[in-house]
N, C-alpha and C positions, 0 to 999 in steps of 0.2 A: 350784550357785553357782560352783564352780571353773571349770566350762566357760565360764560367762558372762565371768568375768574374763579367761580365756585368749583368748576371742573378741574382747574389747575390746582386748587387747594386739595381736592380729593386725590389727585395724582401725587402731590407732595406727601399727603397722608399715607398713601400706599407705599411710598418710598420709605418713610419712617417706619411703617409697619414691617417692611421687609427686613430692616435691621433688627427690630424687636423679635421677629420670627426666628431668625437664625440663632439668636441667643436663647430665646425661650424654649425652643425645641431641645436644645442641649441640656438646659436646666431640668426640663421635665423628664428626659431620658435618664439622666444620672440619678435623679431622685427615685424614679419608678423602679429601676433595677437595683440601685445600691442603697437607697434610703438616706442619701446625703443631700442636704441643701447646700449647694456649692456657691458660697458667697464670693469665691475667688473667680467666678466665671467672667465677670467684667474685666478682670486683670488680663485674661487671655485675649479678650476683645482689644484692649489697649495695646497689648504686646504685638498683635498682628499689625496694628497701625504703625507702631514704632519700627518694627522690622521692615515694613514697606518703605518708610523714610530712609532707613539705613541701607537697604539693598537696591532700591530703584536707581541710584546713580551708577551702580555697577552692572546690574543685569536688566535694567529697565523696569517699567511698571508691570509689563506683562510677565516677566520673570518673577518679580516680587509677588504678583498676584497668585502665582502657583506655589512658590517656595515658602512664603510666609506661613500660610495655613498648615503646610506639611511640617515645618519646623515646630510650630506651636503644638500640633498634634503629637509629635514625638515627645515634646516636653510634657504634654498631658499624660503620656504613657508612664514617664518617670514619676510624676506626681502621684498617679494612681498606684503604681507599684510600691512606692516606698512610704507614702503618707496615707492616702485615702483608704487603701485596702485594710488598714488596721481598725477602721471604724465602721465597717459595714454591719457588723452584728452588735456594736456597742451602743451606748446611750447616744441618741441623735444630737444632743447638745454638744457632745465632744467634737463631732464632725463639723458642726456649725462654728464652734470656736476655732477649730483648725483652719477652716477655709477663710474665716474672717481675718485671722492672723496672716494667712498667705496673701490676702488682698492688700492688707496694710503694708506688708513687706514689699510686695510688687510695686505698689504706688510710690513708695519711698525710693526704691531702686530706679524707677523711671526718672525721678527727680535728680538722683545722683548722676545718672548716666547722660541724660538728655537735657537736664535743667528743668526748672519749674515753669518757665514761660512756654506758651503754646508754640509748637513747631509748624510753620506753614508748609503746605504741600499742595501743589496745584494739579489740576486735571491734565493728564498728558495731552499733547497737541493733537494726536491722532484721534482722541475721543472727545474733543471739543466740538462745539457746534450745536445747532438746534434743529428740532423736528417741527415743522409747521404744517398744521392741518386746519385749513380755514383760518379762523381767528385764534386758534389754540397754538401756543408756542411752548415747547417743553425741551429740556436739555437732553441731548443724545446720550450723555453719560448716565443720567438718571434712568432713562429707559433701559439702558444696558444693565444697571443694577437690578431693576425689577426682573429682567430676563434671567440673570444669573441666579437670583434668589429663587425663582420659580423652578429652575433646573435643579438646584440644590435640594429643594424640598421634595420634588418628584423623585430624585435619585434616592433620598433617604427613605421615602415611603416604599419604593420598589425594593430597597435593601431589606426593610423590615417585614414586608409582606410576600415577597417573591423568592426569597433565598432561604437556604437551610440555616444560615446565621440568624436571619430575622426570626425564624420560627423558634429557635432556642431562646433568643432574647425575649420574645413575647411570652413564651412559656415560663421563663425565669421571672418575669414581672408578675404573672398571674399566680404561679405556684412554684416557688423556688425549691420547696422541700420535695416535691414530686420529681423535679429535674435532677436533684441530687440523688434521689432514690434510683433513678435510671442510670446512674454512674456518670453523669455529665457535670463537669466542673464549670461553674459560671465565672471563674476568675479571668480566664482569657477573654471571655465575651465582655466582661465588665471593663477590662483594659481597652478593648476595641471601642466600646461605647464611649468611654471618656475621651479617647483620642479623636473620635468623630465629632463629639460634642464640642470640644474646645477648638477643633479645627474649623467648625462652622462659625464659632464666635470670632475666631481670628479672621476668617473670610469677611465677616461683617465689618471688622475693624479695617481691613485693607480697603474695602469699598468706601467706607465713610471718611477715610483720611483726606481725600481731595475736597470733600464737601464741608466738613466741620473743623478741619485742622486736627492736630494731634497734641494732646496735653495729658498730664499724669492722672487727672481725676476723671477722664472720659469714661473709663470702665465703670466706676461707681455711679456715675450719673445715669448711664443707660441701663444698668442692672436693675435699678428700682422699677423701671417701666417694664422690663422683661418679666419680673416677678408678677407685676400686675396682670400682664398678658396670660401668664400661666394660671393665675387665680381665676380670671374671667373665663378662660377657655375650659377650665376643668382639669385638675391635676391628673396626669396620666392619659389625657385624650389628645391624640395626634392632631386630628382635624379640628378639635376644639381650640388648640393653641394656634393653628393656622388662621381660623376664623377670627379669633380674638385679636391676633396681632394686627390684622388689617382693619378691624373695627376700631381698635384703639388708635391706630395711625390716622384713620380718616377723621375720627372725632377730634383728635388733637389738631389736625390740619384745618378743619373747619373752625374750631375754636380760635386758632391763631388768626384767622381771617376776620371773624365776626367779633370775638371778645378776646383780644390779645392778652389782657391782664389775667384771664382765667384759663390760659392754655394748659398749664399743668393740672390745675384744679379740675378741669373737665374730665381728665383721665381717672382721677380718684373718685369723682362723683359717679362716673360710669361703673367703676368697680363696686361701689356701694350699692347702686341700683341693681346690678346683676346679682350680687350676693343676697340682697333682700328678697329677690324674686326666686332665685335658684342658688341656694347656698353652696352646691357642689360645682358651680360654674355652668357654662352654656352646654357643654357636652359631657361633663363628668358624671359617670354613673357609679362606678366603684373606684376607690382611690388607687387600687392596684391594677387597674385595667389600662392597657396602652395599646390601642388598635385604631 
């Protein structure tokens, strides 16, 4: 019976890791290509959740599941075009301050529009139920989240490694001056990268809404752990971020079961241990490398 409980906690950890992963991949992509640490990334996560609450009564959860990330991705295009683009070649601290300000503005906007109290949002009836395998019982909706996260990660990897778009993006990460010398402008590629990154964050927000509820500070809360994932995995490493997200999720899930009071501390302790043994992260070789 103990083994079953432990395995359930591992599955719960993988679920948490899936949310971290969708956010952390976007953070790593934006920094790798644009050199900006996007502190507003959590706000896009929260916006995806709030849009789901607003749209679901009209178009259903399935419609909101598709429309919310698309709308947030389009907003990301506007943010990149009129704000972020000004800071790609500037002092990194300026981009950091800009995105921090955006995060604060977004959180206060959520409070003004939807209120400061958490907004409840239940799992749709069609997705409720449990999967029972022997003594193991797990939510059908949570298994669906793991499947969607896996498909999203696989799709992003194929985009980056099997398309002309991906080849230009990876070349721009490794040697932007050479790409410019070839007459290729990275601006439209950076716009697309930001749209994809914030769209993935919004997708995570959509899927988390029925589990955690929706509240203004949810983006800031999860962003910290997403940064931890990027640091542990190795900045600029695709599969490093993937591995780190699930490792962090499982460690947090097991800590919640065995030492509830140290649930969050376990994640930071893991980061310290990894950095002591490997300062560049698990898979980080060169900071400009994204492959």
